[in-house]
C-alpha positions in Angstrom: 1.1 130.5 14.6 4.3 129.1 16.5 6.4 126.4 14.8 5.3 123.1 16.6 1.1 124.7 16.2 1.9 125.0 12.6 3.9 121.7 12.1 0.9 119.9 14.1 -1.9 121.8 12.0 -0.2 121.0 8.9 0.2 117.0 9.4 -3.0 116.7 10.6 -4.1 118.1 7.6 -2.6 115.8 5.4 -3.9 112.9 7.6 -7.2 114.4 6.8 -6.5 114.7 3.0 -5.0 110.8 2.9 -1.8 112.2 1.5 0.1 109.1 0.2 3.3 110.5 1.0 3.1 110.8 4.7 3.7 107.7 6.1 4.9 108.7 9.6 3.1 111.1 11.7 5.9 112.3 14.2 4.6 114.4 17.0 6.7 114.1 19.8 6.7 117.0 22.1 10.6 117.9 21.6 9.7 117.8 17.7 7.2 120.1 17.8 8.1 122.0 20.7 4.9 121.2 22.8 2.4 118.6 23.2 -0.2 118.0 21.3 -3.6 119.3 22.8 -6.9 117.6 22.9 -8.8 119.7 20.3 -5.9 118.5 18.0 -6.2 114.7 19.2 -9.9 114.9 18.5 -9.6 116.4 14.8 -6.5 113.6 14.3 -9.0 110.6 15.3 -11.3 111.8 13.1 -9.0 112.0 10.6 -7.4 108.5 11.3 -10.7 106.3 10.8 -10.4 107.0 6.9 -6.4 107.1 6.4 -5.1 104.9 4.3 -1.6 105.3 4.0 -0.3 106.1 7.7 2.1 103.5 8.9 3.5 104.9 11.5 2.2 107.2 14.8 4.9 109.2 17.1 3.4 110.8 20.1 6.0 110.4 22.3 6.5 112.7 25.7 3.0 114.5 25.1 1.5 113.6 28.7 -1.5 112.6 26.6 -2.8 110.6 29.6 -6.3 108.6 29.4 -8.1 110.8 27.8 -5.8 111.6 24.8 -5.2 108.0 24.7 -8.8 107.0 24.3 -9.2 109.6 21.4 -6.6 107.9 19.2 -7.2 104.7 19.8 -11.1 105.2 18.8 -9.4 106.7 15.6 -7.7 103.8 15.1 -10.1 101.4 15.4 -11.2 101.8 12.2 -7.6 102.4 10.7 -6.1 99.0 9.3 -3.0 100.5 8.2 -1.1 101.5 11.3 1.3 99.1 12.3 3.7 101.2 15.1 2.7 103.3 17.6 5.1 105.0 19.9 3.6 106.5 23.3 6.9 107.1 25.4 6.1 108.8 28.5 2.6 109.7 28.3 1.6 109.1 31.8 -1.0 106.5 30.8 -0.6 104.3 34.1 -2.5 101.2 34.3 -5.8 102.6 33.0 -4.0 103.5 30.0 -2.5 99.8 29.8 -5.8 98.5 30.4 -7.2 100.1 27.4 -4.5 99.5 25.3 -5.2 95.7 26.2 -8.5 95.8 25.2 -7.3 97.7 21.3 -4.9 94.2 21.5 -7.2 91.6 21.9 -9.1 92.7 18.7 -6.4 94.5 16.6 -5.1 92.3 13.5 -2.8 94.9 12.2 -0.4 96.3 14.7 3.1 95.1 14.5 5.3 97.3 17.1 4.1 99.3 20.6 6.4 101.3 22.6 5.2 102.1 26.6 8.4 103.4 27.5 8.1 104.9 31.0 4.6 105.3 31.4 3.8 104.5 34.8 2.5 101.0 34.0 2.3 98.8 37.1 0.9 95.0 37.7 -2.6 95.8 37.3 -1.8 97.2 34.0 0.7 94.8 33.1 -2.0 91.5 33.6 -4.0 93.3 31.0 -1.4 93.6 28.9 -0.3 90.1 29.0 -4.0 88.6 28.7 -4.1 90.2 25.6 -0.7 88.8 24.3 -2.0 85.4 24.9 -4.7 86.1 21.9 -2.8 88.2 20.0 -1.3 86.9 17.0 0.2 89.9 15.1 2.4 92.3 17.4 6.2 91.7 16.9 7.8 94.5 19.0 6.6 95.6 22.7 8.9 98.3 25.1 8.2 97.9 28.9 11.0 99.6 29.4 11.2 102.0 32.6 7.8 101.0 34.2 7.2 99.2 37.4 7.2 95.9 36.5 9.8 94.5 38.8 10.2 90.5 39.2 6.4 89.8 39.5 5.5 91.4 36.4 8.3 89.7 34.6 6.9 86.3 35.5 3.5 87.7 33.8 4.8 88.5 30.9 7.2 85.0 30.6 4.1 83.1 31.1 2.0 85.2 28.4 4.8 84.3 25.9 4.8 80.7 26.6 1.7 80.9 24.5 2.6 83.7 22.0 4.5 82.9 19.1 4.3 85.9 17.3 6.3 88.4 19.6 10.3 88.2 18.4 11.5 91.9 20.4 10.5 92.4 24.1 12.7 95.5 25.8 12.2 95.0 29.6 15.0 97.5 30.5 15.2 99.3 34.0 12.2 97.7 35.3 13.9 96.8 38.7 14.1 93.4 37.6 16.3 90.8 40.0 17.4 87.7 39.8 14.0 85.8 40.1 12.9 87.9 36.8 16.2 86.5 35.3 15.0 83.1 36.0 11.6 83.6 34.8 13.0 85.3 31.6 15.6 81.9 31.6 12.7 79.7 31.8 11.2 81.0 28.8 14.6 81.2 26.7 14.2 77.1 27.2 11.3 76.8 25.1 10.8 80.2 23.0 11.6 79.8 19.4 10.6 83.4 18.2 11.7 85.9 20.6 15.3 87.3 19.7 15.2 85.7 16.2 17.7 86.8 13.8 15.8 89.2 11.9 14.9 91.4 15.1 16.5 94.4 16.9 17.8 93.3 20.1 15.7 92.3 23.0 17.2 94.1 25.7 17.5 93.7 29.6 19.6 96.3 30.5 20.0 98.6 33.9 18.3 96.0 36.0 19.9 95.1 39.2 20.8 91.1 38.1 23.5 89.1 39.7 25.9 86.3 39.2 22.9 84.2 40.2 20.2 85.5 37.7 22.9 85.9 34.9 24.1 82.4 35.4 20.6 81.3 34.7 20.6 83.0 31.4 23.7 81.7 30.2 22.1 78.1 30.9 18.9 78.4 29.0 20.9 80.3 26.1 22.8 77.0 25.9 19.8 75.6 25.0 18.4 77.9 23.1 19.3 78.0 19.5 17.2 81.0 18.0 18.0 83.5 20.1 21.0 85.8 18.3 20.2 89.6 19.2 19.7 90.0 23.0 21.5 92.9 25.2 22.2 92.3 28.7 23.8 93.9 31.5 27.5 93.8 31.7 27.7 92.8 35.4 29.2 89.4 35.8 31.7 87.1 34.5 28.9 85.0 32.9 28.0 88.2 31.0 31.0 87.7 28.9 30.0 84.0 28.2 27.0 84.9 26.8 28.1 87.6 24.4 30.3 84.4 23.6 27.8 82.4 22.7 25.5 85.0 21.1 28.5 85.4 18.9 29.4 82.0 17.8 29.3 81.3 14.1 28.4 77.8 14.3 25.1 79.1 16.5 24.5 81.4 14.2 24.7 79.1 11.3 22.6 77.0 12.8 20.0 79.4 13.4 19.6 80.7 10.2 19.3 77.1 8.7 22.9 77.1 7.2 24.6 74.5 9.2 25.1 71.0 8.3 
């Protein structure tokens, strides 16, 4: 039994035994030195049904695909304690996104979902956005490095127009241009939840946004007084102005309720 196999087997057994000290399950392939097998996913799925202590599941870089995802979500169907699900680079695709969307329609426990680099396109994003219009629990969503583009950003902003729970949204490296930035700007004119002072930064990094999109974001931020943590591309003078605006102590005091 190699190091990875031993670590996976040991921790799955702890999940089965409902070990109160195990609150974070880390099976990222670079940590256990290999992918988690389907057989192990079957055992883990069964264990999750009765576990009441686990809070975070990290299964990034495992190439689990749709079959592994279905096993995982089957185990989580009866679980009411897992609040964070990190599934980076698992080849989930649009089919996986649709399955996750179905889960989000029903789940009232999950607070964080990381879907970094999962080849999710418009079809999968449409399903997730439909779920966001209903889900009132999720606080953090990462769609970084997926094939979303401006069309997908428009879907996200439409969903968040009715969602009042999401606080952190990561849209870095999604090939978003100025039209996408303008969609985000339109959302910021009315949204009072995204990027509040208690959340980690929302991010739009490494997208081909020009000064046109940056100017739209700047204008929106001049009206939005709740957004304090927001990372943007450093590509134009407008980005410097946005940074100054977010650092304004008067603005920060107003957002935290400390202003006169």
